[in-house]
Every structure is written in structure tokens, then in C-alpha cells.
C-alpha positions as CSV (number, residue, x, y, z in Angstrom):
1,X,3.6,28.1,12.6
2,X,4.6,25.1,10.5
3,X,2.9,21.8,10.6
4,X,5.0,18.6,11.0
5,X,3.6,15.7,9.1
6,X,4.6,12.2,10.2
7,X,4.4,9.2,8.0
8,X,3.0,6.1,9.7
9,X,3.8,2.6,8.6
10,X,1.1,0.3,7.4
11,X,1.6,-2.0,10.4
12,X,1.2,1.0,12.8
13,X,-2.0,2.0,11.1
14,X,-3.3,-1.6,11.3
15,X,-2.4,-1.8,15.0
16,X,-4.4,1.4,15.8
17,X,-7.3,0.3,13.6
18,X,-7.5,-3.1,15.3
19,X,-7.3,-1.4,18.7
20,X,-10.2,0.8,17.7
21,X,-12.2,-2.2,16.5
22,X,-11.8,-4.0,19.8
23,X,-13.6,-1.1,21.6
24,X,-11.7,-1.5,24.9
25,X,-10.7,2.1,24.8
26,X,-12.4,5.2,23.4
27,X,-11.2,6.9,20.3
28,X,-9.8,9.8,22.4
29,X,-7.9,7.4,24.6
30,X,-6.4,5.6,21.5
31,X,-5.5,8.9,19.9
32,X,-3.7,10.0,23.0
33,X,-1.9,6.7,23.5
34,X,-0.8,6.5,19.9
35,X,-0.2,10.3,19.5
36,X,-2.5,10.7,16.5
37,X,-5.6,12.8,15.8
38,X,-8.9,11.1,16.6
39,X,-10.1,11.6,13.1
40,X,-7.1,9.6,11.9
41,X,-8.2,6.7,14.2
42,X,-11.7,6.8,12.6
43,X,-10.2,6.9,9.1
44,X,-7.9,3.9,9.7
45,X,-10.7,1.9,11.3
46,X,-13.0,2.6,8.3
47,X,-10.2,1.6,5.9
48,X,-9.7,-1.6,7.8
49,X,-13.4,-2.5,7.7
50,X,-13.7,-1.7,4.0
51,X,-10.6,-3.5,3.0
52,X,-11.0,-6.6,5.1
53,X,-13.1,-8.3,2.4
54,X,-10.2,-8.2,0.0
55,X,-8.0,-10.2,2.3
56,X,-10.3,-13.2,2.0
57,X,-10.9,-13.1,-1.8
58,X,-9.5,-16.0,-3.8
59,X,-5.9,-15.1,-4.5
60,X,-5.9,-12.2,-2.1
61,X,-3.0,-9.9,-2.5
62,X,-1.2,-12.5,-4.8
63,X,-3.2,-11.4,-7.8
64,X,-2.0,-7.8,-7.5
65,X,1.6,-9.0,-7.1
66,X,1.3,-11.1,-10.2
67,X,-0.1,-8.2,-12.2
68,X,2.8,-6.0,-11.1
69,X,5.3,-8.7,-12.1
70,X,3.7,-9.1,-15.5
71,X,3.8,-5.3,-16.1
72,X,7.5,-5.2,-15.1
73,X,8.3,-8.1,-17.4
74,X,6.5,-6.4,-20.4
75,X,8.5,-3.3,-19.7
76,X,11.8,-5.2,-19.8
77,X,10.8,-7.0,-23.0
78,X,10.0,-3.6,-24.6
79,X,13.3,-2.2,-23.5
80,X,15.3,-5.2,-24.8
81,X,13.5,-4.9,-28.2
82,X,14.5,-1.3,-28.5
83,X,18.1,-2.0,-27.6
84,X,18.2,-4.9,-30.1
85,X,16.8,-2.8,-32.9
86,X,19.3,-0.1,-32.1
87,X,22.2,-2.5,-32.2
88,X,21.0,-4.1,-35.4
89,X,21.0,-0.6,-37.1
90,X,24.4,0.3,-35.7
91,X,26.0,-3.0,-36.9
92,X,24.3,-2.7,-40.3
93,X,22.9,-6.2,-40.0
């Protein structure tokens, strides 16, 4: 018997976690409604509670985006330096 794994989007996980936080329905009811395992509902709820503080930090997610951009730019600079050095050697300059 093979297990089928589904990939859930971040927005779906957030929707389930928020519904779990509201407490209007039991975890079993939420799991049935969203067709996920009850332990998954608990996991996503815990992740939401633990990560909520990061949303309200100064800079929030913008800081991580800036770090990723800087890393990408450094990579491009390195690649351009290697290409320039190669062309200088090929041209004999």
C-alpha cells in the first residue's frame, strides 16, 4: 500500500491554523473539514503561535528579503569577475 503525500500551500496551512486558534470547532472537526490529519492541525497551530512574534518585529520579513537580495547580488558580482578575468586572459590584455 502506497502513501500519497499532498503538498499544502502556506495560505492553506495558515487558514487551518487560524481556524484552530479560533476554537469554534474541535481539532477532529477541522481535520475532517480540511481533510488533513489531526496532528497536522496541531503542528500548524503551534507553528503559527511560535512564528507570530516574527511578524511584528521591526522590519518583519523585509529583512530576510534584503539578505537574500544581497546574497544574490554578491553571487552575480563573483560570476562577473570570473568571466572578466577569463576574457582578459583570452584576449591577452
